[in-house]
N, C-alpha and C positions, 0 to 999 in steps of 0.2 A: 368533464366537458363544461364549457362555459356558455351560458345562454346569452343570446343577443340582448335580451331584456336587461341583463346585468352588465353588459359590456358597452352599452352606448346610451346616450341621452335621448330617450324616446320623446317624441313630441305628439300632442293630440292631433288627430286627424280632423280636417275641416270638411263639412258636408259638401256634396257636389253642388254645382251652380244651380241645377234645377231644383234642389231641395230648398235653397235659401231664397233665390230670387223669385220663386213662386209666391212668396209672402208679400212682395212689395205692393201688389195691387190691393191686398187686403188691408194693409196698415197705412197706406197713403205715404205722407212724408215721415221719414224716420229721423227724429230730431237728434238721436244719438249719433247716427251716421253723419248728419249735417255738422254736428260738433266735431266729429273726427275729420271731416273735410276741412273745416276752417282751422283746425290745428296746423294745417300746412301753411297758413298765412302768418304764423308767428315769426318766421325769419324776416318777414316784410312788414313788421308791425308799424313802422313809420309810414310807409305807403298806405297801408290799410287804415290807419287812424286818420290820416289826412283825407282819405277817400270818404270815410264816415262823416267827417266834418262837412265836406262839400255836398254829400248826399243830403244831410240835414238842412243845409242852407238852401239847396235846390227844392227840397220839399216845402220850404216856406216861400220861396220865390214864385213858384207856379201859382198858388192861390193868390199871392199878392198881385201878380200880373192880371189875373182874372178880375180881382176886386178893383184894381186901378182902372181897367177898361170900363167896367160897369159904372164906376164912380164918375168917370169923365162923361159918359153918355147920360147918366141920370142927373148930373150936376150942371157943369157949364154948358154942355151942348143943349140939354133940355131947357136951360135958362137963357139960351142965346147969348152966352158970355164968351166973346171972342178971345179976350186976353186970358181968361181962365182956361179956355179950351187949349190955347197954344201952350200955356204953362203946363197943363196936364199932359199934353202929348209929349212935350220935352222930357218931363219926368218919366213918362212911360218908356220913351226911347232909352233913357239912361238905365232904367230897370231892365229893359230887354238886353242891352249890351252886357251888363254885369251878369245877367242870367246865362247868356251864351258863353261868356268867358268861363264862368263856373262849369258849364256843361262840357266845354272843351277839355278843361283840366280833369274833370271827373272821368271822362272817357279815357284820357291818357293814363291816369292812375289805375283805372280798372283793367286796362289792357296790360299794363306793367305787372299788376298783381296776378292776373290770370296766367301770364306767361311764366312768371316766377314759380307759381304753384305747379304748373304743368311740367316745367323743367325738373323740379325736385321730385315730382311723382314718377316721371319716366325714368329718372336716374335711379330712384329707389327700386322701381320694378325691375329694371335691368340687373342691378346689383343683386337683388333678391333671387332672380332666376338663375344667376350663375352659381348660387349656393345650393340649388335644389339638386337632388340625386338624379342619376341617369334614368331610374325607373319612372320619374315624373315625366321626362321628355319622351319616354317610350309610349306613354298613355295620352299625352296632351298634343293635339294636332298643332302643327306649326302656325297655320292661319289663325287659330284661336289665340295663341300667344301674341301674334302680331296685332290682332284687333284689340287686345287688352291695352297695348301700349299706344295704339293709334286712335281708333274711333272712340273707344271707351273713355280715354283720357281727354279727348277733344270735347265730348259732351260735358265732362266735369268742368272743363275750362269755362264753358258757357254758364254753367251753374254758379261758378265762383265769381266771374267778372260781370255777369249780366243779371241773372235772376235775383240775387239777394239785393243788390243795390238799386236796380230798376224798380223792384217791388217795394223797396223802402221809400223811394221817392213817390211812387204812385199812392201807396197806402198812407204815407204822411200827408200828402196833398188832400186825400179824401178826409182824413181826420180833421184837418184845419178847416176844410170846406164845410164839414158837418157842424163844427163848433160855430162857424159864422152863420150858417143857415139857421141853427138853433137860436142864435142871437137875434136875427132879423124877424123870424116868425116861427114859433115853436109848433104851431098847429100844422103849418105846411111841412115842417120837418118830420112830424109824425107820419105824414103821408109817404114821405120818402122811406121811412123806417119800415113801413108795411111791405116793401119790396125785399127786405133782407131775408125773410124766410124763403122767398122764391129763389133767391140766389143760393142760399144754403142747400136747398133741395137739388138744384141743378148741379152744384158742386159735388154732392154726395153721389148723385146718379152717374155722373161722368167720371168720377175719380177712379173707380176700379177699372172701367173700360179703357181709359186713357193710359193708366199705369200699366196694365197688362199689355196694351198695344206697344208702349214704349219698350218694355222688356223684350217682347217677342221680336221687335225690329232689331234690337241690339244682338239678340241671339242668332237671328237669321243672317245678319251681316257677318257675324263671326263665322258661321258655317260657309258663307259665300267666300270669305277670305281664305278659309282653310282649303276649300275646293280649288280655288285659283292657285294657291301655292303648290298644291299637289299636282295639278295639271301642268303647270309651268315646269316643275322639277321633272315630271315624267314625260315631257314633250317628245323625247326621242323614242320612247317606248310606244307612245300613242301613234306616232308616224310610222314606226317600224311595223306595227300590227294593223295599220290602216283603221285606227279607231277614232279618227277625227270626227266623223259624223256622230258616233255614239257619245263621245265626250262633249261635243258641242251641245247635243241634246240634254245631257246631264247637267251641264253648266247653265243652259237656258232654263232648266227647271229650278235651279238655285236662284237665278235672277228673278224668275217669275214669282217664286215664293216670297222673296224679299220685297219685290214691288207690291205684291198683294198685301203684305203686312204693312208696308208703308201707306198704301192706299186706305187700309182699314183705320189706321191711326189718324190719317188726314180727314177721313170721313167723320170721325167723332169730333175732331177739332172744328170741322166745317159746320157742325151743328151747334157745338158748345159755345164757341165765341160769338156767333151771330145772335144766339139766344140771350147771352149776356148784354150785347149791344141793344137788342130789342127792348129789354127791360129798362135800360136807360132812356130810350126814346119814349117808351110808354110813360115813365115817370115824368119826363119833361112835359109831355102833353097833358098829363093829369095836373101838374103844377100850374100850367098855363090856364086850364079851365077853372080850377079851384081858386088860384090866386087872382085871376081876372075877375071872378065873381066877387071875391072879398074886396078887391080894389074898387069895383063899381059901387059897393055898398059901404065903403069907408073902413073896411076891416084891415086894410094894409095900404100904405102909401105906394104911389107909383115907383118912387125911388127905391124903396125896400123890395118891391116886387122884381124890378130889374136886377137888383143885386142878387136876389134869391135865385132867379132864373139862370144867371151866369154861374153862380155857385153850384146850382143843381147839375149843370153840364159838367163842371169840374168834379163833382161828387161821383157821378156815374161814368164819366169819360174814362177813368182809369180801369174800370171793371173789365172791359175786354182785354186791355193790356195785361192785367193781373191774370186773366184766364190763360193768355198765351204764355206768360211767365210760369204759370202752374204746370202747363204742358212741358215746358223746357225743364222745370225742376224735376218732374217725374222721369224724364229722359236721363237727366244727370244722375238721379238716384239709381236707375237701372245700370248705368255705366259704373257708378261708384260701387255698387253691389258686386259687380264682376271683378273690378280692380282690387277691392279689399279681399275678395275671396282668394285671389292669387297671392296677395301680400300676406294673408293669414295662413297660407299653406306652409307648413313647416316640414323640413326634411324628416324622413323616417328615422334618421339617426344623425347624431352630431358628435364631434370629438368630445372625449371625456374632459371634464374641467381640469383634471390633473395631467392631461396629455402634454408631452414635452417636445421641444424641437429636436429634430434629428440632425445634429451638427455634422456628422460624418458617417460613412457607411463602408463596410468591406464587401458585403454582398452575400452573407450566409442567409439562406431561406429555409424555413421549416413550416410545413403544414402538419398540424397535430389533430387528427380525427375531425377534420373539417366537413361540416354538412352545410348545404345552402339551398334556399328556396327563393325564387322570384315571387311566387304566389304561394300563400299558405297552403300546406297540404299537397304541394306538387314539387317534390324534391328534384333538384337539378344535379347536385353533387352529394355523394354519399361516402362518408368516412374516408376522406382523402388524407393519406399519410405520405409525407415526402420530406426528404432532407437533401439540401443542395449546398455544397461548399462554395467558397469564393472562387469565381472565375469559371465555374462549370457552365456548360451549355446544355439546357434541358429541351428536348424536342417532344412536342405533344402531337400525337397522331390519333386517328380514329375516324369513325363515321361522323358526318355532319350532324350537329345537335347532341353530340355525346357529352359536352361539358368542357371542352378545351378552352374556349374563350372565357368561360365563367371563372376558370382557375386564374387566368391572368387578370381579370377584372377584380377579383378578390385581392390578389397580390397588390394591385394598384390602389386598393382601398376606394374603389368606385362603389362597391357594395361591401357589406359586412357579412361574415358567415352567420348562418342561423345558429350554429353551435361549433365548438372547437376553437382553435387558436392558430393564428399565423404569426410567425416570429421572423424578424429580420435582425440579424446579429444578436440573437437571443432576446430581443425586446418584442413584446406583443405590439402589433401595429395599432391596436386600440389605445396604447399608451404613447403613441407618436402622433403629432399633429399632421393632418392630411397634407397641408401645403408643403411642409418640410419634407415629407415622404416623397411627394410628387417631384420635388426638386431633384431627387436622385434617380428617378425612373424615366427612361426614354421609351417611347412607344412608336412603332411604325405600323399603323393599322392597315387593314385591307382596303377600306373605303378612304382613299388618300385625299383628304379634304385640304384644299388650299383657300386662302383668303385673297380677296382682290388686292392687287399690287404687283410688285415685281417678284422675280424668283428670289432675289436677295432679301426682300422684305419677308417672304415666307420662311426662308431659312433662319433669318434673324429672330423670328417669332419665339424661338426656343430660348434665346439669350439676347434681349433687346440692346444690351450695352455692347454687343460684339461689333467690331469694325469690319470693313470690307476684307481686310487681309485675313482675319480669322475665318470668314465665310469661304474665301477662296481656298484657304488651307484645308478646311474640312472636306471640301468638294474634291480637292486634289488627292487627299489621303484615301478617299473612297474610289479614286480612279475614274471620276465622272466628269472631270473638268472639260475634257474635249467634247463630250456629248452635249453638255449644257451650253458650251460656248459656240456650238454650231447653230444655235437658235439665232433668230434675226438680230436681237440685241444682246445676246449672251445672257449673263446673269441679271441684266437689267430688263429682260423681256417681261412685258406685262402678261400675267397669267390669266386675267379675266375672271369673271365670277365663277367660283368653285374650280378654278384652273381650266376653264373651258377652252382656252387657246392652246393648251398643251395636250399631248397624247396621254393616255392612261399610264403608260410606262414612264413617261417623263415626269408626270406628277408624283409617281412613286419614288423616283430618284430624289426629287426635292424633299419628300418626306423623310427619306433616309438621312439626307444631309441635315435637315432640321433636328432630327432626334439626336444625332451624334454631336452637333454643335453644343448641345446642353451638357456634354461630357457626363452621361449618366453612369452610375455604378450597376444599375439593373437595366437590362434592355429587353424589351418585349417586341418580337417580330410576329405579327399576326398575318400570315399569308403575305409577307412583305415583298416577296419576289414573284408573286403570282402574275403580275401585270407587265413584267419585263421579258424581253426575248432571251433566248438561251445564251447568246453570246454575252449580253450585258450581265446576265445572272452569273455567268462564269467569272467575269471580271469582278463583280461584287463579292463573290464568295472569297476570292483571293484577298481583296481588301478587307473584308469583314474578319477574316482569320487574324489579321494583324490588329484591327481595331477592337475586337472582342477579347483580346488577351487581357486577363485580369478583371474582366467584367463578367458578372453573372447574367446569363441570358436565357430567356424562354422563347422558343421558336415554335410557332404553329404553322404547319405546311402540309399540303397534299402532294406537292412534288417531293418525293422521297429523296431525290438527289440532293436536296438542300439540307437534309438532316442526318445523312449517313455518318458524318463525323462528330455528331453530338456525343457528349459524355454520358448522358442518360436519355433514353427514349422511353416515353410513357405512352402506352396504348390506353386511351380513355374511351370507355363504352358505357352509355347510359348512366353517366355520373360516377363511375367507379374506375379506378386504375386497375386494369385486369392483367397488364403485363408491364414489366420494366426491365431495363438492361441496356447494353450497348447494341449496336447494329448487328454485329456478328453473333452475340449471345442470343438475341431474339430470333435470328435466322436459324440457329442451331436448335432452338426450342420448338421450331415449326408450329407456332401457335397462330394467333390472329395477325400479328405483325408479319409473320412469314407469308400468310395468305395475301395480305395487302401488298407486300413487296413482289410476290409472284405475279399478281395481276398487273402490277406496274411494269415488270420486266417483260411480260407477255405482250404488252403494248409496244415494246421497243424491239424485242427479239422474237424470232420464230419458234424458238424451242425453250422449254422450261429448264433445259440443261444449262442454259446461259446464266442461271441465277448465281451460281457460285463464282463464275468469272466476273459477273457484274458486281457482286459483293466485294 
C-alpha cells in the first residue's frame, strides 16, 4: 500500500486566525508584513515613485506655507510696508496654488495605486481559493471568505493609499518644522522636546488597546457576514419552520456584538486623539509664556517669536493626524493578517511534480486496497478493491453515510486516498494532473448548483467554446428539449441566483445537459434523478442508455429502479464493500441488497411475492 505522505506533495499547515492575529496587539506595527504589503506596489512602480516624489514635495510645501505666512506678518505687515505686503501675499497665493495642484495629483496617484493593489490582491485571493481542496471549504464559513475579499482588503486599501503617504507628509512637515524651530531658538525647542516622552507614553498605552480593538472589529464583522450568508441561503427553511423571530434575535446579537466592538475601538480613539491634540495646545501655551517672557527681556526678537509660534503649530498640528493614521494602520494590519493567513493556506496535497497530462482515456478504473479518512483516526473507506472495465455502469447503494459519495470523490481526485491506489487505464491518478483528469470526468451532483445567467450559459459552462447548436443537440439527445423549451424563454430563460427561477427538477435537467456537453469518458451520477418526476426519469433512462454506451459510469441512487440495469452493483456499508454483483445475483444471494430491494418493493406492492416479478 502506498502512503499519502509518499504520493502527494504535502504543504505545511498554517495556524488558525486566532493563533496568529492575537499577536498583533502585542507587537504593534509589523514591518515585515508592511514590506509584504508594499510588494504589491511593484507592478505600479511608476505610479508609486511619482507619488513618493509628490509626497516629499508636499512635505516641504506645508512648512514653507507656514513660514511664508509668518514672514509676511512679522515682516512687511509689522513694518507697515504695503508694497512688501502685496508682494508677499502674491507669492503666498502662487505657493498655495502649486501646493493644491500637487495635492490633487497626489490624491489621484494614491487612489490609482490603492485600486491597483486591491485589484491584484482580490484576483490573487480568488485564484488561490479555487486551488484549495474541498475539505477547506467544508470547514471555512462562506461569510468568512467573503469578508476576506471585501472588508479585509478594503482596510488594506486605506493602509496603502492613505496611511503611508499621509503619514509621510505629516511626519516630514514635523521634521522640517523642528529644524526651523531649532534654528530660531534652541531653548524654546527644548521645551517642545519635553513633550515627546509624554507622546511616547500615550502611544504605548493605547497601542495594545487600539490594535486589539481593530482586530476584534474585523473578526466580528467576519462572523456577521458569515451569519448573514447562512441566513439568506436558509431563508426558505427559516420561513418553513417559523423561525423568523429566533433568527432575527440571533442576527441582532451579531449586530450588537459588532456595534459594541466598534464602539469600544471608537472610545479608545476618542480619548487617544484628543489627548494628542491637548498636548499640542499645552505646548503652544507654554511657548507663548516662555517666549513672551524672553521677548520682553530681549532674549528673542518678536519676528523670531512669531515664526516660532507658527512653526510650533505646524510641529504639533500633525500629531492628531498621525494618531488617526496609526489607528488606520492597525486596522489595515488586522485585515492584512487575515488576508495573508488565507493566502498562506496551502492545499493538503498537490499534484506530483512528475504528474503528466491525460491526453485520452478509455475508462478502465481500479481501486486497489484504498483506505480514506477525512479526519485522522476516523476511517471513512476501508480496503476498497474494485475493477471496472470500459463502458461498464457501477451502481453504489447502501445506507446514508456508508461511503458511496467518498468513493466518487476519490475517483474525481477531489481528495486523495489515505493509502492504496486508484488507477485509470492502468495509470495511478497521482501521476495524472488534476485538471487533465477532470476534463474527462462529468458529474451530475445531487445539489444541482446553477450560476446566474441563462440555461444556455449554464450548459455551456462545461465547454465554453460550444455554440448554440451543440447545446441544443445535447439537450435533444437527452430527450429534454421539449421540457426546457416550454419555459418562458426556452433555453434563454434566466435561471436566477442558484437557479431560483427553476424548479428543483428543471435545475437537475440542466445539470444533466451540462455534464454530457463535456463529452466525458467517466460519468458520475450522484442521486442525479432524485429531483425529477417518474415520467421524466423514465425518459432520461432511455436517453442515458444510449448516451452512456461506451462510457464508464458510477451511479449513486436510492431509487433502485435507476440501478437495476447496472453491470455491477456495490453495497457499501460503513466504508466497506460488503456485497457486489448484478441485480439478479444479489437478489438470489438474499443479503443486504435483497433486504433493501424488498423494502423498496413493499412500498410499491402489497405482497413480498411481487419481488420476483418486479425483478
